[in-house]
Backbone bond lengths (Angstrom), bond angles and torsions (degrees), N, CA, C in turn:
res aa  C-N    CA-C-N  psi(-1)  N-CA   C-N-CA  omega(-1)  CA-C   N-CA-C  phi
1 M - - - 1.461 - - 1.523 110.52 -
2 P 1.324 117.82 141.82 1.471 119.49 176.96 1.512 110.48 -69.38
3 R 1.319 115.77 150.24 1.455 119.87 179.08 1.522 111.27 -69.05
4 T 1.330 115.19 144.25 1.461 120.41 176.36 1.529 109.23 -68.41
5 R 1.318 115.68 133.12 1.460 120.21 179.72 1.522 110.04 -68.86
6 R 1.323 116.12 133.72 1.458 120.34 -179.62 1.531 110.50 -72.46
7 F 1.318 114.36 141.53 1.466 120.37 174.99 1.518 107.81 -107.19
8 L 1.329 116.31 102.83 1.458 122.28 -179.81 1.536 107.45 -126.77
9 P 1.321 116.79 86.85 1.468 120.15 -175.51 1.521 112.44 -65.20
10 E 1.323 115.03 150.62 1.460 120.09 177.76 1.527 110.68 -65.55
11 N 1.333 113.88 152.40 1.463 121.36 177.77 1.535 111.60 54.93
12 S 1.315 113.94 52.37 1.459 119.70 178.78 1.524 109.39 -140.91
13 A 1.339 115.44 153.44 1.464 121.65 174.22 1.526 108.67 -90.92
14 V 1.324 116.39 138.85 1.464 121.48 -176.80 1.520 109.80 -133.03
15 H 1.321 115.48 133.72 1.464 121.91 174.11 1.522 107.82 -94.19
16 I 1.337 115.82 122.33 1.464 121.88 -179.01 1.522 109.25 -114.40
17 M 1.338 115.60 137.42 1.461 120.32 175.94 1.520 110.04 -135.49
18 C 1.332 115.89 136.65 1.465 122.97 172.44 1.521 107.96 -124.73
19 R 1.326 116.32 137.53 1.461 120.57 -178.50 1.520 110.17 -122.71
20 G 1.329 116.10 148.19 1.447 120.82 176.02 1.512 111.33 -65.08
21 N 1.328 117.03 148.62 1.454 121.98 179.73 1.529 110.36 -57.53
22 N 1.344 115.97 130.20 1.467 121.28 -176.66 1.530 111.97 56.42
23 K 1.322 116.93 27.91 1.467 123.94 179.43 1.528 112.93 63.18
24 Q 1.328 116.60 21.63 1.463 119.97 178.23 1.522 110.29 -74.15
25 N 1.320 116.31 158.34 1.455 120.53 177.10 1.526 110.71 -63.75
26 V 1.313 115.60 138.23 1.465 120.90 171.37 1.524 110.39 -107.21
27 F 1.334 116.16 -13.63 1.460 121.77 175.68 1.525 108.32 -124.14
28 N 1.321 116.40 122.98 1.457 121.55 179.55 1.524 112.73 -104.40
29 S 1.321 116.73 -5.97 1.462 120.62 -177.14 1.520 109.05 -161.09
30 D 1.341 115.62 168.63 1.468 120.05 174.17 1.525 110.94 -63.84
31 K 1.319 116.58 -30.48 1.469 119.81 177.68 1.528 110.42 -61.79
32 D 1.327 116.95 -40.99 1.463 120.76 177.87 1.522 110.34 -63.14
33 K 1.323 116.80 -45.68 1.467 119.82 179.57 1.521 111.37 -61.54
34 M 1.344 116.08 -39.60 1.457 119.11 179.15 1.525 111.31 -64.85
35 K 1.328 117.34 -37.61 1.465 120.58 176.58 1.527 110.21 -59.88
36 Y 1.323 116.41 -47.28 1.464 120.34 -179.20 1.530 110.16 -64.14
37 Y 1.321 115.77 -42.02 1.466 120.96 177.64 1.531 110.60 -57.10
38 L 1.313 116.94 -45.06 1.459 120.88 -178.71 1.527 111.84 -67.86
39 F 1.329 117.14 -33.37 1.465 119.93 175.94 1.532 110.27 -68.46
40 L 1.310 117.13 -37.17 1.469 120.09 174.47 1.524 110.34 -60.12
41 C 1.333 115.61 -46.14 1.466 120.50 179.04 1.526 111.21 -61.64
42 K 1.322 116.02 -40.70 1.466 121.26 -176.16 1.522 111.97 -64.95
43 F 1.327 116.85 -43.63 1.462 119.91 -170.77 1.532 114.10 -95.65
44 K 1.315 118.27 -10.46 1.467 118.13 -177.39 1.528 112.04 -69.63
45 E 1.332 116.85 -37.24 1.460 119.68 179.95 1.529 111.03 -67.47
46 E 1.328 115.28 -44.58 1.465 120.58 -179.18 1.523 111.97 -59.03
47 N 1.338 116.26 -34.74 1.461 120.66 -175.35 1.529 113.40 -103.29
48 K 1.349 116.35 10.93 1.465 121.66 175.71 1.530 111.30 57.51
49 I 1.322 115.73 47.96 1.454 122.08 -178.83 1.522 109.38 -105.69
50 T 1.314 116.77 130.33 1.455 122.78 173.96 1.523 108.07 -106.45
51 I 1.334 117.11 127.01 1.460 121.66 -177.89 1.524 109.63 -111.53
52 F 1.329 116.26 123.44 1.460 122.59 179.70 1.532 112.11 -92.94
53 H 1.327 117.15 -44.54 1.467 122.28 -176.39 1.518 109.49 -141.17
54 Y 1.341 116.67 154.89 1.470 120.64 175.21 1.513 109.95 -158.16
55 S 1.323 114.34 160.22 1.460 122.22 170.53 1.519 107.39 -153.12
56 L 1.335 116.09 125.67 1.467 121.83 178.20 1.520 107.97 -103.24
57 M 1.318 115.70 101.52 1.455 122.18 -179.16 1.532 109.62 -91.06
58 P 1.341 118.14 164.55 1.472 119.19 -178.09 1.527 114.23 -54.84
59 N 1.343 117.94 -39.38 1.471 118.80 -175.96 1.529 113.90 -120.62
60 H 1.318 117.71 10.19 1.460 119.41 176.29 1.522 109.51 -163.28
61 I 1.341 115.04 165.36 1.466 120.38 179.30 1.523 109.72 -129.74
62 H 1.320 115.47 149.01 1.461 122.90 174.19 1.516 108.96 -122.56
63 L 1.321 116.75 138.30 1.461 123.27 171.59 1.519 108.61 -135.45
64 I 1.316 116.59 143.17 1.458 120.89 165.13 1.518 106.42 -116.39
65 I 1.324 116.15 117.66 1.461 121.48 -174.98 1.520 110.05 -120.17
66 W 1.323 114.41 163.57 1.460 121.29 173.72 1.521 107.77 -110.66
67 V 1.316 116.10 124.56 1.457 121.77 -177.63 1.521 109.56 -94.66
68 K 1.324 115.71 120.42 1.468 121.56 175.51 1.527 108.49 -104.39
69 G 1.313 116.54 173.81 1.454 120.62 -179.36 1.513 113.16 -58.83
70 E 1.334 115.91 -35.40 1.470 120.32 -177.56 1.521 113.02 -93.59
71 S 1.320 118.21 4.29 1.469 120.99 -178.41 1.523 111.36 -70.17
72 S 1.331 115.98 140.06 1.473 121.86 175.85 1.525 107.68 -117.83
73 V 1.327 116.07 81.55 1.460 120.74 -172.19 1.526 111.69 -67.91
74 S 1.327 117.06 -48.94 1.468 120.13 -178.04 1.528 111.11 -62.34
75 K 1.326 116.51 -41.87 1.463 120.03 177.95 1.521 110.56 -63.75
76 F 1.316 116.50 -41.66 1.466 122.06 179.38 1.521 110.99 -58.73
77 M 1.333 117.41 -51.34 1.465 120.34 -178.37 1.524 111.50 -66.68
78 K 1.314 117.31 -36.62 1.463 120.04 178.19 1.524 110.74 -64.00
79 Q 1.337 117.05 -44.51 1.465 120.65 -179.99 1.531 110.87 -63.50
80 V 1.320 116.82 -46.47 1.464 120.63 -177.91 1.522 110.69 -63.30
81 N 1.331 117.15 -50.53 1.463 119.95 -175.08 1.519 112.68 -70.83
82 L 1.318 117.72 -34.88 1.466 120.11 178.27 1.523 110.74 -70.66
83 T 1.323 117.24 -42.10 1.466 120.49 179.00 1.524 110.22 -64.64
84 Y 1.326 116.05 -40.71 1.470 118.90 177.95 1.520 110.85 -66.88
85 F 1.342 117.76 -38.53 1.460 120.60 178.34 1.530 110.62 -60.51
86 T 1.334 117.37 -40.93 1.467 120.52 177.66 1.521 110.76 -60.64
87 Y 1.331 116.05 -44.50 1.472 120.02 176.67 1.525 110.56 -61.33
88 Y 1.334 117.34 -46.02 1.470 121.68 -176.36 1.530 110.50 -64.50
89 K 1.317 116.11 -42.33 1.465 121.19 -179.48 1.525 111.07 -62.04
90 E 1.331 116.72 -43.48 1.460 120.51 -179.41 1.525 111.90 -72.09
91 T 1.326 116.77 -35.23 1.466 121.06 -177.64 1.521 111.86 -72.11
92 Y 1.341 116.67 -41.15 1.463 120.49 -172.78 1.528 113.24 -111.63
93 N 1.352 117.11 8.14 1.469 120.89 -177.65 1.521 110.08 52.27
94 Y 1.339 114.30 47.83 1.459 121.79 -170.88 1.516 111.09 -92.15
95 C 1.356 115.63 141.27 1.463 121.70 174.57 1.528 108.84 -124.67
96 G 1.306 116.86 146.18 1.459 120.70 177.66 1.514 112.14 108.63
97 H 1.331 115.47 -174.45 1.460 121.41 179.80 1.528 109.78 -79.93
98 L 1.319 116.03 136.73 1.464 120.26 176.87 1.524 110.74 -97.04
99 W 1.336 116.34 -40.80 1.466 120.83 -176.13 1.521 111.17 -102.09
100 Q 1.303 116.51 147.18 1.459 122.45 179.83 1.515 109.88 -88.18
101 G 1.324 115.72 86.63 1.451 121.31 177.78 1.517 113.46 67.03
102 R 1.326 115.27 -158.82 1.455 121.12 179.82 1.529 110.74 -76.84
103 F 1.309 115.30 162.22 1.463 118.97 175.85 1.526 109.68 -67.66
104 K 1.330 115.91 151.80 1.454 122.28 175.39 1.526 109.04 -95.85
105 S 1.318 116.76 147.96 1.459 119.93 -179.36 1.521 110.11 -140.44
106 N 1.333 115.88 138.53 1.456 122.96 177.85 1.521 109.10 -132.31
107 I 1.312 116.39 131.45 1.460 121.65 178.91 1.522 109.08 -77.95
108 I 1.333 116.40 136.37 1.460 122.30 -176.30 1.526 109.86 -110.95
109 D 1.315 115.20 138.14 1.466 120.46 168.50 1.523 106.50 -71.46
110 S 1.317 117.29 98.71 1.463 121.03 -169.47 1.520 113.41 -62.43
111 D 1.328 117.53 -31.73 1.462 119.65 -178.03 1.524 112.78 -73.56
112 T 1.324 116.87 -33.30 1.450 120.51 -172.60 1.528 113.07 -104.11
113 Y 1.319 117.00 -40.52 1.461 120.30 -167.44 1.527 115.34 -114.20
114 L 1.321 117.84 -0.34 1.465 119.10 -175.45 1.528 111.63 -61.69
115 L 1.331 117.96 -50.01 1.460 120.01 179.04 1.528 111.05 -67.34
116 Q 1.328 116.96 -34.30 1.462 119.64 178.03 1.521 110.75 -62.09
117 C 1.316 116.41 -42.28 1.459 120.78 179.35 1.523 110.43 -68.48
118 G 1.349 116.94 -39.49 1.460 120.31 176.03 1.516 111.02 -61.16
119 K 1.324 115.88 -42.57 1.466 120.82 177.15 1.523 110.68 -60.14
120 Y 1.314 116.21 -43.64 1.467 120.92 -178.84 1.533 111.46 -58.27
121 I 1.332 116.65 -47.52 1.465 117.38 -175.69 1.529 111.56 -76.26
122 E 1.335 118.24 -29.32 1.465 119.57 178.91 1.523 112.42 -75.53
123 L 1.329 116.69 -18.34 1.466 120.18 175.24 1.528 112.33 -93.23
124 N 1.333 117.85 -1.07 1.467 120.79 176.46 1.525 113.26 -52.02
125 P 1.341 118.88 -47.66 1.473 119.05 -179.32 1.526 112.99 -62.32
126 V 1.337 116.86 -30.71 1.464 120.43 177.57 1.520 109.79 -71.20
127 R 1.333 116.65 -46.99 1.468 120.32 -179.99 1.525 111.68 -61.99
128 A 1.332 117.28 -34.31 1.467 121.35 -179.23 1.522 112.75 -79.81
129 G 1.337 116.91 -5.08 1.454 120.31 178.61 1.511 114.89 79.51
130 L 1.336 117.16 16.14 1.460 120.50 -179.97 1.519 112.04 -78.72
131 V 1.329 116.18 -30.48 1.464 122.74 179.20 1.525 107.95 -143.43
132 I 1.322 116.12 166.92 1.457 120.51 176.24 1.523 110.71 -92.07
133 F 1.326 116.89 -39.67 1.457 121.63 178.57 1.519 109.92 -121.98
134 P 1.335 118.86 146.67 1.463 121.30 -173.90 1.527 113.99 -61.68
135 E 1.337 117.99 -27.78 1.467 119.52 -179.63 1.523 112.82 -69.77
136 E 1.330 117.42 -13.59 1.468 120.69 178.88 1.522 112.09 -78.08
137 Y 1.331 117.27 -14.85 1.462 120.33 -177.63 1.523 109.40 -94.21
138 K 1.316 116.82 122.38 1.464 121.03 -171.04 1.518 113.31 -78.18
139 F 1.339 117.40 -24.99 1.463 118.89 -170.27 1.532 112.01 -108.46
140 S 1.326 114.25 57.89 1.453 121.04 171.45 1.528 107.74 -147.85
141 S 1.322 115.57 171.42 1.463 121.03 -177.73 1.527 112.67 -84.93
142 Y 1.329 118.02 -0.30 1.462 119.91 -172.83 1.528 112.68 -59.51
143 N 1.315 117.85 -45.78 1.464 120.08 -176.60 1.526 112.83 -68.89
144 Y 1.321 117.06 -22.18 1.463 119.88 174.12 1.526 109.80 -64.97
145 Y 1.319 115.94 -46.43 1.457 120.41 -176.42 1.521 112.84 -80.57
146 S 1.322 117.78 -35.67 1.461 119.99 -174.44 1.528 113.60 -87.31
147 K 1.342 116.90 -27.94 1.466 120.19 -175.46 1.521 114.00 -125.28
148 G 1.325 116.93 -4.81 1.455 119.92 -178.92 1.512 113.03 73.59
149 K 1.350 117.29 23.02 1.462 120.79 179.56 1.522 109.92 -67.96
150 A 1.320 117.31 133.55 1.460 121.65 -180.00 1.522 110.30 -58.78
151 D 1.324 116.49 135.79 1.463 121.49 179.81 1.521 108.26 -149.01
152 L 1.327 116.74 110.55 1.458 121.77 -176.03 1.517 113.28 -64.22
153 L 1.316 116.53 -19.21 1.462 120.36 -174.95 1.529 112.25 -81.16
154 I 1.332 116.85 -25.83 1.457 120.79 -164.87 1.524 113.86 -99.12
155 T 1.319 114.29 136.69 1.461 123.65 162.13 1.524 106.18 -109.74
156 P 1.330 119.15 126.80 1.470 119.21 -176.22 1.526 111.72 -61.48
157 S 1.315 115.87 136.84 1.460 119.38 -179.52 1.527 109.61 -70.92
158 P 1.324 117.64 146.52 1.478 120.47 179.87 1.525 111.94 -62.83
159 I 1.333 117.58 -28.79 1.463 120.17 178.97 1.523 109.69 -67.58
160 Y 1.328 116.38 -39.93 1.473 120.42 176.49 1.525 110.15 -63.00
161 L 1.325 117.31 -45.11 1.462 121.02 -177.57 1.526 111.60 -63.60
162 N 1.320 116.71 -25.66 1.460 120.75 179.98 1.524 113.36 -82.83
163 L 1.329 117.59 -3.07 1.464 119.63 -179.48 1.527 111.80 -64.64
164 H 1.338 116.42 -35.84 1.467 120.31 178.58 1.524 108.66 -172.98
165 N 1.315 116.96 156.81 1.462 120.85 177.45 1.527 112.03 -71.94
166 S 1.327 116.93 -30.03 1.465 121.64 -179.80 1.521 110.47 -84.74
167 E 1.338 116.07 127.97 1.470 120.04 178.80 1.518 111.06 -61.60
168 K 1.325 116.82 -40.84 1.467 120.71 -179.67 1.522 110.98 -60.46
169 I 1.321 116.36 -45.97 1.461 120.12 -178.86 1.529 110.48 -70.47
170 R 1.345 117.11 -35.46 1.466 119.92 176.04 1.528 110.62 -57.27
171 R 1.350 115.90 -46.07 1.464 119.48 -179.83 1.518 111.08 -62.93
172 E 1.318 116.62 -42.10 1.465 120.01 179.30 1.525 111.10 -62.84
173 K 1.326 116.67 -42.02 1.455 120.43 178.37 1.523 110.96 -64.87
174 Y 1.329 116.20 -38.25 1.465 119.78 179.90 1.526 110.79 -65.85
175 I 1.326 117.20 -43.76 1.466 121.13 177.94 1.521 110.14 -59.65
176 D 1.335 116.62 -45.90 1.463 120.43 179.57 1.526 111.06 -62.41
177 F 1.325 116.28 -35.07 1.462 120.66 -179.71 1.533 111.29 -69.54
178 V 1.328 116.89 -42.94 1.473 120.67 -174.93 1.518 111.78 -80.79
179 V 1.333 117.21 -43.98 1.459 121.05 -171.66 1.527 110.08 -107.85
180 D 1.316 116.05 104.50 1.461 122.11 171.19 1.521 106.52 -85.80
181 K 1.327 116.60 100.22 1.465 120.44 -169.91 1.528 112.69 -63.36
182 E 1.328 117.12 -40.86 1.461 118.87 179.78 1.523 111.31 -66.53
183 L 1.339 115.86 -44.17 1.455 119.54 178.35 1.513 110.64 -65.01
184 H 1.337 116.01 -39.56 1.465 120.23 -178.88 1.523 110.94 -60.36
185 Q 1.313 116.84 -45.95 1.454 119.97 179.51 1.531 111.23 -64.13
186 K 1.317 116.59 -35.81 1.456 120.78 177.44 1.524 110.97 -65.32
187 L 1.327 116.73 -44.02 1.457 120.84 -177.94 1.522 112.32 -65.16
188 L 1.342 116.46 -31.24 1.457 119.63 179.24 1.522 111.69 -61.92
189 K 1.318 116.75 -23.05 1.458 120.93 -176.48 1.525 112.49 -97.79
190 Q 1.349 117.31 4.18 1.457 120.54 -175.15 1.528 112.17 -108.93
191 N 1.331 115.50 147.70 1.463 122.04 171.31 1.519 111.31 -89.97
192 I 1.327 116.70 -26.87 1.460 122.42 -174.87 1.525 108.00 -124.82
193 I 1.323 116.28 133.11 1.459 121.06 179.89 1.516 108.73 -118.73
194 G 1.332 117.64 121.63 1.451 121.17 179.76 1.510 110.18 167.97
195 S 1.342 115.34 -165.59 1.454 120.54 179.03 1.523 109.67 -69.42
196 D 1.348 116.04 165.25 1.461 120.07 178.98 1.529 111.19 -59.94
197 N 1.347 116.57 -40.75 1.467 120.00 179.44 1.526 111.31 -64.37
198 F 1.351 115.91 -42.14 1.464 119.81 179.47 1.526 110.87 -63.17
199 I 1.332 116.73 -44.40 1.468 121.17 -179.33 1.524 110.45 -61.64
200 K 1.352 116.62 -44.22 1.465 120.20 -179.45 1.521 110.97 -63.96
201 T 1.351 116.35 -40.37 1.470 120.17 179.14 1.518 110.79 -62.16
202 M 1.324 117.49 -43.37 1.462 121.33 179.84 1.525 111.18 -66.23
203 E 1.323 116.55 -40.98 1.466 120.51 178.79 1.528 110.91 -62.99
204 D 1.338 115.78 -44.88 1.465 119.75 -178.87 1.526 111.78 -69.64
205 S 1.341 116.47 -38.36 1.468 120.29 -175.70 1.516 112.71 -72.02
206 Y 1.332 116.15 -38.14 1.463 119.67 -172.52 1.526 113.71 -112.15
207 G 1.336 116.69 1.74 1.455 119.37 176.55 1.517 113.78 63.08
208 I 1.343 116.47 36.57 1.466 120.48 179.76 1.508 109.55 -118.71
209 K 1.312 115.49 157.24 1.448 121.89 176.57 1.525 109.68 -102.72
210 N 1.309 115.30 144.16 1.460 119.96 -176.21 1.525 111.53 -85.85
211 T 1.324 115.99 52.92 1.460 121.29 179.21 1.514 109.41 -142.48
212 K 1.334 115.76 134.25 1.464 120.94 176.16 1.518 109.54 -99.57
213 K 1.335 116.17 139.82 1.462 119.31 178.30 1.517 110.82 -71.35
214 N 1.313 117.05 -41.78 1.465 121.31 176.57 1.512 107.94 -160.83
215 R 1.294 114.66 173.01 1.458 119.97 -178.35 1.513 109.14 -138.26
216 G 1.310 116.29 124.68 1.458 120.58 176.59 1.507 110.02 -107.08
217 R 1.303 116.20 171.98 1.454 120.54 176.66 1.509 109.79 -73.73
218 P 1.330 119.55 143.45 1.463 121.09 -178.64 1.516 111.12 -66.27
219 K 1.348 115.37 148.67 1.454 120.75 -178.42 1.525 112.34 -82.00
220 S 1.334 116.58 -26.84 1.453 118.09 -178.16 1.503 109.38 -148.49
221 E 1.339 115.96 171.83 1.460 121.76 179.51 1.520 111.63 -101.05
222 N 1.311 118.06 12.42 1.456 120.23 -175.96 1.528 109.81 -80.87
223 M 1.308 114.95 60.64 1.459 120.81 -176.30 1.510 109.34 -133.24
224 D 1.329 115.10 147.69 1.449 120.30 178.02 1.520 109.18 -92.59
225 E 1.294 115.37 165.06 1.460 121.70 175.48 1.507 109.45 -63.42
226 K 1.327 115.02 137.59 1.460 119.13 178.36 1.516 110.38 -101.03
């Protein structure tokens, strides 16, 4: 069957995700993530791609981009993923498919959901148990928005810029928006995350309590998004 033609309207925000084949890791080290990051930087200008948010997870990547009339999204992702595959193949003597099919794309209501989607992908490392707080993860856009850390990949989203005229206050508002400190501390003590009905069903079905005795730092990054 022929592939379905992608619908990527001009002047729209798009959430892009690529996953490793069979959910396998595509990044085995920070060096691998940095290589992919640099390929994103290299090809975004050529293809007129604006990137608002990103997160490079061990077995998948998230991007939020802005599509302009001259943007070449499919070409951009093909160049980045193929160039990275060549690097990965040579580095690890790898054979077979690295990526699970084509990238996925979802159109975002930029006025209402753009920051929500950015928050979602920047909290991926926290949900996966790789870090406790989002600022601990080096390969996401969170520190750009929350701390003003230089990031060659990012163009600030217009929704972020509208949070306040003061950069300092914008960052504070962004941190408050992304990190619910009371909820975060509560979640650290839970085995199950969801609605009250969902938690009760899981407790009753599996005979477990929704409380953790303690939490240590993860030993490895070989984890999928939760």
